[in-house]
C-alpha positions in Angstrom: 93.1 145.0 137.3 91.5 142.6 139.7 91.3 139.1 138.3 89.1 136.2 139.6 90.8 132.9 138.7 88.6 129.9 139.2 90.3 126.9 140.9 88.7 123.6 139.9 89.0 122.7 136.2 90.5 126.0 135.3 93.8 126.0 137.3 93.5 122.4 138.8 92.5 119.2 137.0 90.4 118.1 140.0 88.5 115.5 138.0 91.6 113.4 137.5 91.8 112.5 141.2 88.0 112.8 141.7 87.2 110.1 139.1 89.6 107.7 140.8 87.9 108.4 144.2 84.4 107.9 142.7 85.2 104.2 142.0 85.7 101.6 139.4 83.0 102.7 137.0 84.6 106.2 136.8 88.2 104.8 136.3 89.8 106.0 133.1 87.3 108.9 132.6 88.7 112.2 131.5 87.3 115.7 131.1 86.3 114.8 127.5 83.8 112.4 129.0 82.0 115.2 130.8 79.2 116.0 128.5 77.3 118.7 130.4 77.6 120.7 133.6 75.2 118.3 135.3 76.8 115.1 133.9 78.6 114.0 137.1 75.5 114.5 139.2 73.3 112.6 136.7 75.8 109.8 136.1 76.9 109.0 139.7 74.4 110.8 141.9 75.0 114.0 143.8 76.4 112.5 146.9 78.9 110.2 145.2 80.1 112.7 142.6 80.5 115.6 145.0 82.2 113.4 147.5 84.8 112.5 144.9 85.3 116.1 144.0 85.7 117.4 147.5 87.7 114.4 148.8 90.2 115.0 146.0 91.1 118.1 148.1 90.8 116.6 151.6 92.6 113.3 150.9 94.9 113.8 147.9 95.4 117.5 147.2 99.0 117.3 146.0 98.1 114.5 143.5 95.7 116.9 141.6 97.6 118.0 138.4 97.6 121.4 137.0 95.0 121.9 134.2 97.7 122.6 131.6 101.4 123.2 131.5 101.0 126.9 131.3 99.1 127.5 134.6 101.9 128.3 137.0 103.9 130.6 134.7 100.8 132.3 133.5 99.5 133.2 137.0 103.0 134.4 137.9 103.1 136.7 134.9 99.6 138.0 135.6 100.5 138.7 139.2 103.3 141.0 138.1 100.7 143.6 137.0 97.4 142.6 138.4 95.7 141.7 141.7 95.0 137.9 141.6 92.2 136.4 143.6 91.5 132.6 143.5 87.7 132.5 143.5 86.2 129.0 144.0 82.7 127.8 144.4 82.3 125.0 147.0 80.2 124.0 150.0 81.6 124.5 153.5 83.1 121.0 153.5 85.9 120.6 156.1 89.3 120.6 154.6 88.5 121.5 151.0 89.6 125.1 151.1 92.8 124.1 153.0 93.6 121.4 150.4 93.2 123.9 147.6 95.4 126.5 149.3 98.0 123.8 150.0 97.9 122.9 146.3 98.4 126.5 145.3 101.4 126.9 147.7 102.9 123.6 146.5 102.8 124.8 142.9 104.1 128.3 143.8 101.0 130.0 142.4 100.9 133.6 143.7 97.6 135.2 144.7 96.4 138.0 147.0 93.1 136.5 148.2 91.5 133.1 148.4 87.7 133.6 148.1 85.2 130.9 148.7 81.7 131.4 147.2 79.0 129.2 148.5 76.9 127.0 146.1 73.9 129.2 146.5 75.5 132.4 145.0 77.2 133.4 141.8 80.7 134.8 141.2 79.1 137.4 138.9 78.0 139.4 141.9 81.6 139.9 143.0 83.4 143.0 141.8 86.1 141.8 139.4 87.5 143.3 136.2 88.3 139.9 134.7 86.9 136.4 135.3 88.6 133.2 134.2 86.4 130.2 134.7 85.0 127.0 133.3 81.3 127.4 134.3 79.1 127.6 131.2 76.5 129.9 132.8 79.0 132.5 134.2 79.5 134.6 131.0 75.8 135.4 130.8 75.6 136.3 134.5 78.7 138.4 134.4 77.4 140.2 131.3 74.2 141.0 133.2 75.5 141.9 136.7 79.0 143.2 135.9 78.8 144.4 132.3 82.2 146.1 132.2 84.0 142.9 133.2 85.8 140.6 130.7 85.2 136.8 130.9 87.4 134.0 129.7 86.0 130.5 129.6 88.5 127.5 129.9 87.4 125.2 127.2 85.8 121.9 128.2 83.3 119.8 126.3 80.6 120.6 129.0 80.8 124.4 128.4 80.8 124.6 124.7 77.2 125.9 124.7 78.1 128.8 127.0 76.0 131.9 126.3 77.1 135.6 126.5 80.1 137.6 125.6 83.4 135.8 126.5 86.7 134.7 125.0 87.2 130.9 124.9 90.7 129.7 126.0 92.3 126.3 125.5 95.1 126.8 128.0 95.5 129.5 130.7 98.3 131.2 128.7 95.7 132.1 126.1 94.7 135.0 128.4 98.1 136.7 128.3 97.8 138.5 124.9 94.5 140.0 126.2 95.8 141.0 129.7 99.6 141.6 129.4 101.0 143.8 126.7 104.5 142.8 125.7 106.5 141.4 122.8 107.1 138.1 124.6 103.3 137.3 124.4 103.2 137.9 120.7 106.2 135.5 120.2 104.6 132.9 122.4 101.3 133.1 120.5 103.1 132.9 117.2 105.2 129.9 118.3 102.1 128.1 119.6 100.2 128.3 116.4 97.0 128.6 118.4 96.1 132.1 117.7 92.4 131.5 117.7 92.0 132.1 121.4 
């Protein structure tokens, strides 16, 4: 299978560094503070918010933490049997893609392609079997444009109103029982106690 893994807020906790870069009034904010998909734009203004998000990648890419402790090992396991593409939406801002790729290399995250989708298009138009993302509008669009694809939504407060068919995940490893068939996944899920993925 061909899997599209989103970068920001799915693999990488970009907001952790971005909030620091936005300034004092964003200090101490976490993903739980982000109430809606438009929250950052409404709270700080588009220029300031997006500047923080993109400068996290141009100024401090190796300081951006992984979204959860399972990210690296999960992608490695998926890559054993599937074609992994990192698919990220971003403007053509100098250095952002390079910072993201540097981050992937630093963490040893395997992938076959790094795909940048501009802000005026949707990942749903791309031909993937599986999408793993945090965007609240993506499941509905994938269901419409690519109805045979499976969608996993990385849980955040801002995407809990997502519409369409999808599986909500709380950490990246939650995709494994759906995409990798082996006894080790069953044991990991049982040990975790979080079988409601």
